[in-house]
C-alpha positions in Angstrom: -100.8 -81.5 -38.8 -97.1 -82.1 -38.9 -95.7 -80.0 -41.8 -93.1 -82.8 -42.3 -95.8 -85.4 -43.0 -95.1 -87.1 -46.3 -98.6 -86.5 -47.8 -98.4 -82.7 -47.0 -95.0 -81.9 -48.6 -96.8 -80.5 -51.6 -97.8 -76.8 -50.9 -101.2 -77.0 -52.7 -102.2 -80.2 -50.8 -101.2 -78.6 -47.5 -103.2 -75.4 -48.3 -106.2 -77.5 -49.4 -106.1 -79.5 -46.2 -105.9 -76.4 -44.0 -108.8 -74.9 -45.9 -110.9 -78.1 -45.4 -110.2 -78.1 -41.7 -111.3 -74.4 -41.4 -114.4 -75.1 -43.5 -115.3 -77.7 -40.9 -115.3 -75.0 -38.3 -112.2 -76.4 -36.6 -109.0 -74.7 -35.6 -106.2 -75.4 -38.0 -102.6 -75.8 -36.9 -99.2 -76.9 -38.0 -96.6 -78.8 -36.0 -92.8 -78.6 -36.4 -90.3 -81.1 -35.3 -87.2 -79.8 -33.5 -85.0 -79.9 -36.6 -87.5 -78.2 -38.9 -86.8 -74.6 -39.5 -89.4 -71.9 -38.7 -89.3 -70.8 -42.3 -91.2 -74.0 -43.3 -94.4 -72.7 -41.8 -94.0 -69.0 -42.6 -95.9 -69.2 -45.9 -98.9 -70.7 -44.1 -99.3 -68.4 -41.0 -102.4 -66.6 -42.3 -104.1 -70.0 -42.7 -103.5 -71.4 -39.2 -104.8 -70.7 -35.8 -102.0 -72.3 -33.8 -98.5 -73.7 -34.2 -97.1 -76.6 -32.2 -93.3 -76.4 -31.7 -92.0 -79.8 -30.7 -89.2 -79.4 -28.1 -88.3 -83.1 -28.3 -88.5 -85.6 -31.2 -92.0 -87.0 -31.3 -92.5 -90.6 -30.1 -92.6 -91.0 -26.4 -92.9 -89.1 -23.1 -90.1 -88.3 -20.7 -87.5 -87.0 -23.1 -85.2 -84.1 -22.3 -86.1 -80.6 -23.5 -84.0 -79.5 -26.5 -83.0 -75.9 -25.7 -81.9 -75.2 -29.3 -85.6 -75.0 -30.2 -86.1 -71.8 -28.1 -84.9 -69.3 -30.8 -87.4 -70.9 -33.2 -90.2 -70.0 -30.7 -89.0 -66.4 -30.5 -88.8 -66.2 -34.3 -92.3 -67.5 -34.8 -93.7 -65.2 -32.1 -92.4 -62.2 -34.1 -94.3 -63.4 -37.2 -97.4 -65.1 -35.7 -100.2 -63.8 -33.4 -102.0 -67.1 -32.8 -101.2 -69.6 -30.1 -97.8 -71.1 -30.0 -97.8 -74.5 -28.2 -94.7 -76.3 -27.0 -94.6 -80.0 -26.3 -91.8 -82.1 -24.9 -89.7 -81.9 -21.8 -91.8 -79.1 -20.4 -91.5 -78.4 -16.6 -91.5 -75.3 -14.5 -88.0 -74.2 -15.7 -88.4 -75.0 -19.4 -92.0 -73.7 -19.4 -90.7 -70.3 -18.1 -88.0 -70.3 -20.8 -90.6 -71.0 -23.5 -93.1 -68.4 -22.1 -90.3 -65.8 -22.3 -89.7 -66.8 -25.9 -93.4 -66.4 -26.7 -95.2 -69.7 -26.2 -98.7 -69.6 -24.9 -99.7 -73.2 -24.3 -97.7 -75.9 -22.6 -98.0 -79.7 -23.0 -96.5 -81.2 -19.9 -97.7 -84.7 -19.4 -94.7 -86.4 -17.7 -94.0 -83.4 -15.5 -97.6 -83.2 -14.2 -98.4 -86.9 -13.9 -95.1 -87.7 -12.2 -95.4 -84.8 -9.7 -96.6 -85.3 -6.1 -99.2 -82.6 -6.7 -100.9 -82.1 -10.1 -102.2 -78.7 -8.9 -98.7 -77.4 -7.9 -97.2 -78.6 -11.1 -99.9 -76.9 -13.2 -99.6 -73.7 -11.1 -95.8 -73.7 -11.7 -96.4 -73.6 -15.5 -98.7 -70.7 -15.2 -95.9 -68.4 -14.0 
């Protein structure tokens, strides 16, 4: 869930929603847009399995990676032991930077599907 979603801006609603997801035996996660500070999710870390850090503004593929998001990944890794997922502008170079910052999972649609070899593109992300 995007922590910025209008219906989730109330802490009790957000906690109740996370609880319902977990009661359904599903993994719960929160997503942060590039401009949202890491502090927004810190109160909920014990209740989520994964965090999605958007490295572009959500909306469409092919956007350029926003490097100013990297310190947020590092900050979250120091506080969170679950999966940190990055999405947006991910390629071999930006994937390496995100991995070094603490990300575990990479969403790289444009990079993979526009490459001449899906296999080589995926291998380049695995470092």
